[in-house]
N, C-alpha and C positions, 0 to 999 in steps of 0.2 A: 619504507615497509610500505606497503600498500594496505589499504582498509577500504571497507564500503559503509552504506546511510543505510536503512533500514524505512521505506516508506506502507502505509497502512492505508486502507483503503474498504473502513470496515463496516465497509454492508455484507450482507449474506448471502450477494453475487460481487462484493465484491474479489480484492487479494491483496497477498500481502507481496512486497518484493526488496530484496537486498542489489544493487546499484555499487559496483565497484566502482570506487574515487579516483582512478586515474584514468579517466574519463575515453575510455575504450569503447565504452556502453556495452558491457559484459552486465551481467544482471541474470539471477536465478528469482524465482518467486515459486507461488500458489495460489490457488487460487479456495478463496469459503467455500463457495459449493462443491467442492469435492472432499471435503468436511463430516465427519458422520454427526452428526447432530440431535440433541436431546428435545423431541417435538417439533419447535419450532425455535429453540436453542441453539448455539451453536459449542458444539460436546470441545469442555475448556481442556480437560486432556488430551484431545487427534488434537486439536487449537494448538496446542505447549507444545505438544509431539511432530508437528508438521511445521514450526518455526522451528526446531532443533535440526533436524532434519538440513529446511533452507537453509540454515546459518554453514551444518559440516558439508551442503553439498557448495555454499559460495567459500569456504573455506580450498577444499578441494578444489573446485571446478575452474577460480582465478587467481587460485593461491593470490587469498585477502584471506586477514584477519582481524574480527572487530580492532578498535582501537579507542582511541581517547578520547576526554573530549565529545562533541558534538561526533563523535566518527563512529561512539559505544551509545547511541540513541539511539530510536525508535519517531518519525515521522508517521503519527494518526490522526487521519483527520475528525475534523469534529463531531461526535454523534448529531445532526440536526432533521428534529422533530418540529413541525406544530400541532398545538391544541387542537386536540378534539382528529386530529391524525387514525389515524389504523395505522397498526402494528405498533406506536413510540413505546412500546412497553416490549418490544420485541427487541427493535430499537437501541434499546438505552443496556440490555440486558448483556444484549448482544456485546454494542464497547463496552461492557465493564469487562466481561472472558475477557476481550483481548488485552486490553488497554491490561488487566490481572496478571497477564500470562507474561507479557513483557515484564513488570515490577517482579513476579517469580525469579525471574533470568537475571536480576537488577541492572538490567536496562532502564538508562535515563529517555523518560517520554518529554517528548514535546508536541503537547496537543495543539493541531491549525486549522485554524475554521477553513470553513471548502470558501467563502466570501476573501479568505484577503489569497491562497496560496491561486484559486485559478484563476482571478484577474491578471497574476503578472506571468503565470505560466503558458496561463489559452486566447488569454488573452477574452474581451466581453464580446463585442460582435464575431472575431470566429466562435465563441459560445453558444452565439448566439441565434446563428444562423445556422448551424453543423452537428447542434446537440451533441448526444452520449460521443456522435464520428469526432467530434472534435480534438480529445483528447489523442486520441487516435494518431491523427493526423499529426498534432505535435510533435509528439513521443516520435515517429517515426519520422519526420522532421529531422528533431537531433539525434538521428541514429542509429535509434532502438527497433529490431522488430522483433516485435510487438504484434500480439498472440489476439483479431480481436474476435473473433467469434468463439463462441460456447462448443463443450468439447462434444455437444452433435451436429455442431455445425451450424445452428438454423439463426440462432437471433446478436444482434453483433453483441460485445460483452469491451465494455470500457472501465472492467473493475485494474486491470495488469496495470491498462497506457494512464490509468488514476495516479494508485499508488507507484511508478517510475516517476511519474514528477510531482507529488507530496515529497518525496527520495532528492530527488533535486533539484526544489523549491528550501527544502531543511540544508540542503550541502548549500549552498547557492546562502542561507543564512550563515553559517558555522566563516567563509571567508570573510565577510565583514567584518 
């Protein structure tokens, strides 16, 4: 039975992705910028609806279902803010909303810090030299057709690529 694994780049400009574990680079996603907000915070009810819709699309489009063990897990990047950084409350609240939504759906949650998954998936040198583009390039090299621009087409958007790489990293943990 085919299954999928979920990766989450939890930023307001991040994304949530379900990848097909059969390795054919099939995935479904939604970007967080498209979810209605309550002020500067994600609306939890709308995030939950978007996550459920993504799971249904994964089941229909890929012919997959949530599996057992790690495949029934969500890999969420740890919230990373430094002291006195502006917006740290917003980052923490939104991260909690995302985590809470997956808790409600009874998924196991694996929290993966960026300084753990990114060096292994992207590499320090590529990340330093290319910045936001690095994740997009690596995901494309792996065979994913990654949407790299925001809906308005103006600015590079690495949220989907980051979420794919987080899911791939988590899937690699399961195989060990």
